[in-house]
C-alpha positions, -999 to +999 in steps of 0.1 A: -816+500+084-850+494+072-865+507+037-881+536+050-848+550+064-826+539+031-857+557+011-848+588+033-811+587+028-817+583-012-840+612-010-812+637+004-787+624-019-811+638-047-817+669-028-779+675-027-776+668-062-799+691-069-785+717-049-750+711-066-765+717-097-783+751-088-748+762-076-729+752-103-755+767-125-752+800-108-715+803-117-718+788-153-749+805-164-759+769-176-795+776-172-803+812-178-782+843-182-797+876-164-771+904-176-778+924-206-740+927-215-726+903-243-702+878-238-666+873-252-640+850-255-608+859-237-574+846-230-560+846-195-521+846-190-510+861-155-479+852-137-474+865-102-444+857-076-448+862-038-424+860-012-421+827+011-396+842+038-417+834+073-442+819+056-456+785+072-493+785+060-503+782+021-539+787+012-550+782-026-585+791-037-599+784-070-633+788-092-637+775-124-600+763-130-581+734-125-555+736-101-522+721-104-497+721-071-463+718-080-433+717-053-400+726-074-364+741-063-372+772-058-374+801-032-406+818-038-440+807-049-450+814-082-486+814-097-497+809-134-530+814-141-538+810-181-563+795-204-594+807-223-630+818-213-663+829-226-677+852-202-687+889-200-658+895-175-626+879-165-617+862-133-588+876-116-557+862-096-546+875-067-514+867-041-511+880-009-493+878+018-503+886+054-480+876+087-470+841+081-497+832+054-499+834+016-531+833-002-535+826-039-569+833-050-586+829-084-618+851-080-647+858-104-661+892-110-699+899-103-706+899-142-688+867-148-709+851-115-739+859-134-732+853-169-702+829-171-706+805-201-676+786-205-639+780-197-609+762-199-585+776-168-556+762-153-538+775-120-504+763-118-489+772-082-451+762-077-442+760-042-407+755-027-400+717-024-383+724+010-416+741+021-428+716+052-456+739+065-494+736+061-515+737+030-552+746+025-567+741-008-606+752-019-617+745-051-652+753-070-659+737-104-624+725-110-598+695-106-572+694-081-538+674-088-508+670-065-484+646-084-448+652-070-431+640-039-437+662-012-438+668+028-461+687+046-474+694+078-511+698+080-528+696+045-566+702+038-585+698+010-620+710+001-636+706-034-672+711-050-676+696-082-641+684-090-620+653-089-587+653-070-556+633-078-529+635-048-496+612-052-463+608-034-478+629-001-462+627+034-482+648+062-488+649+097-524+653+093-546+652+060-584+664+058-604+659+025-640+670+019-656+668-013-693+671-031-697+660-066-661+646-072-638+615-073-605+612-051-578+595-066-546+587-041-518+571-043-484+568-020-497+585+008-481+586+046-497+603+074-504+599+109-541+611+106-564+613+078-601+623+078-622+618+046-656+628+035-671+624+002-706+629-011-713+616-044-679+606-055-658+572-058-624+570-035-596+547-048-566+550-026-536+528-030-503+523-008-514+542+017-499+542+056-518+558+085-547+561+105-581+568+087-614+579+094-642+586+071-674+585+055-689+583+017-724+591+008-731+577-026-700+563-036-676+532-036-648+535-011-617+513-019-583+515-002-549+493+000-521+489+025-487+473+020-481+475+056-508+477+083-504+489+119-531+515+117-568+519+129-597+524+104-632+537+109-652+541+081-691+546+072-708+541+039-742+549+026-752+535-008-717+523-020-693+494-015-664+493+010-635+473-004-599+469+021-570+454+007-545+445+035-512+426+035-514+389+046-497+394+079-523+423+088-537+419+125-568+435+138-601+439+158-629+439+132-663+452+138-679+453+107-721+458+098-739+460+065-772+461+048-753+441+022-730+412+021-697+410+044-669+391+029-633+388+047-606+368+034-588+368+065-593+340+098-616+358+122-620+346+158-658+355+162-667+376+193-699+360+212-730+354+190-726+361+152-757+381+137-773+388+107-752+415+086-726+416+114-688+404+116-671+410+149-641+392+162-603+392+159-574+387+132-544+372+150-544+403+173-563+432+186-540+458+182-556+475+155-592+486+150-611+481+117-648+496+124-669+494+093-703+505+087-725+503+053-757+512+047-771+497+011-738+484+002-710+453+004-682+452+028-651+432+013-617+426+033-592+410+015 
């Protein structure tokens, strides 16, 4: 990758950052206010309960609120939206059921969208622990936490300007997309995981499952206690660090503009090229494919 392409990548990252800032400003009124109505300070405390009978999909959407998703012993879904806000109007929480889907949504009014100033809002969603269907989470300008032991089918998270912390989760498929926020995961087990992060770091500990992902402007670190999976990861402007158990066996295909370091003995395939490391560690049962533009790769 030549210097011209690197400059183009960095310019794109800068454009994305400016776009994020303008988008957030439109939500927060951080740059200007276009309403003549005066803002006030309000407290929000709203609790709603919905049925879980026949539900196989849960959708949670939040704006300017931190989201906590909590599985517990219960038969219904309980949503608690609370906190303080300075605005010309209040955001609203809606819980709706349509067919096999229940949706919990926090919406800003048109006035709030224009003039919203500051907030400290939280959305707690309590879900039956025995629920094992699909979960879809979307968040703008808020953090998302899932920290209790839980098993799901498919889970999808999409965040803009917020961090995510996910722990003790088992799922068939996991999809995570984020712009401007960090991802922390621990004790995660999936069949297949897809991750894409722009402008944020990823730190994943004790992971199980096949992984495909991409990072732009951020570091990626992942550790496995056992390894019988495939990894396919690409990074632009950030380091890749992979911690594997001593008995890991895999075919390695790594390319980086920076340094490549591997603590495992690699039987090199063919001629060794600069900024490349291709070979086999013990066996080819698993594939580890890594690409890094403007960063280092470490396998240890």
